[in-house]
Each structure stands twice: as C-alpha cells, then as structure tokens.
C-alpha positions, 0 to 999 in steps of 0.5 A: 031221693033220701029220707028227710033224716038222711038228707039232714045228715048230708046237709050238715056235712055240706054245711060243715064243709062250706062253713070251714072252707067258704067253698060253694056247697058240694065242692068237696063232696064226691059223687052226686049230691042228694037234691033233698039235702041241697034243698035243706042246705041252700037256704041255710047258706043264703040266710046264715047271717040272720040265722046266726043272729037268731042263734046268738040272741037265744044263746044268751052268753054265746055268739053263734061264731063261738059255737063249734062248727057242728053245733052252729050248723046243726042249729042253723039247719034246725032254726031254718026248719022251725021258721019255715014250719014245714016239719013238726017242731018236735021232729026238728028238735029231736033230729037236731039233738040227735045230730049234735050228739052223733057228730059232736057230743052229749054236751053239744046236744044239751046246748042245741036243745036249750037254744032251740027250745028258746027259739021254738018258744019265741016262734010259738008266742009270735 
C-alpha cells in the first residue's frame, strides 16, 4: 500500500481519466491499482455532482465545469477529504495546492487554494 500522498496522485490520475472519458475508474490504468487510491477516488465519483455544486458555490464567478479537468478533480478530491474530516485540514489544503501546481500551474494552485479556503472556513463555521 502506498502513502496517502502517493495515493492522492494515483487517485487524481484515475479521476482525470474518468472525467475525460466517462469510463469506470481504472479502465485506462495499466497494472494493479493501489487499493488506497481507489478508496480515495471512488467516493469522489459517487459524489461528483454534490462536490461540483459545493465547488461552484465557493468559486463565486466560476462553475466547476468551467475549471480545467486537473483543477476540478484536485478540488473534488480535497473537498471530499475536508468533508470526511479524516485528514487534517492543513494537510488536505497543502496537498491539493501541491497537486494543482505540479499537474497544472502556479495559477491553478492559487485558484485551488482560494476555493478550498472558502470551503474549509464554511465547514469550520458549521
């Protein structure tokens, strides 16, 4: 089993492929898929409409479908983690920003940070 960081990266690839193709998770992935990555990705697929609504609400001028595929799936993964509360908020935020920066751009990382910050504050206030 991989670390949570490695599982997030694999989950992001799986979600990216799923989002672009509409194929089931793992259908384009060669070899064995880390069970931890699947554990992270499956609830995102199941809850994608609700996660997208949450992202759209927090993004103000952007809808989730207008975001790039990488950014949208980084946000979906992170919002799912924030809502379950299984990972400390700071870790989830830092990992999401790092994924956006690594796989998209520094601008994407700033966008992800801003949207997640709003969502995290809403969750804390609730």
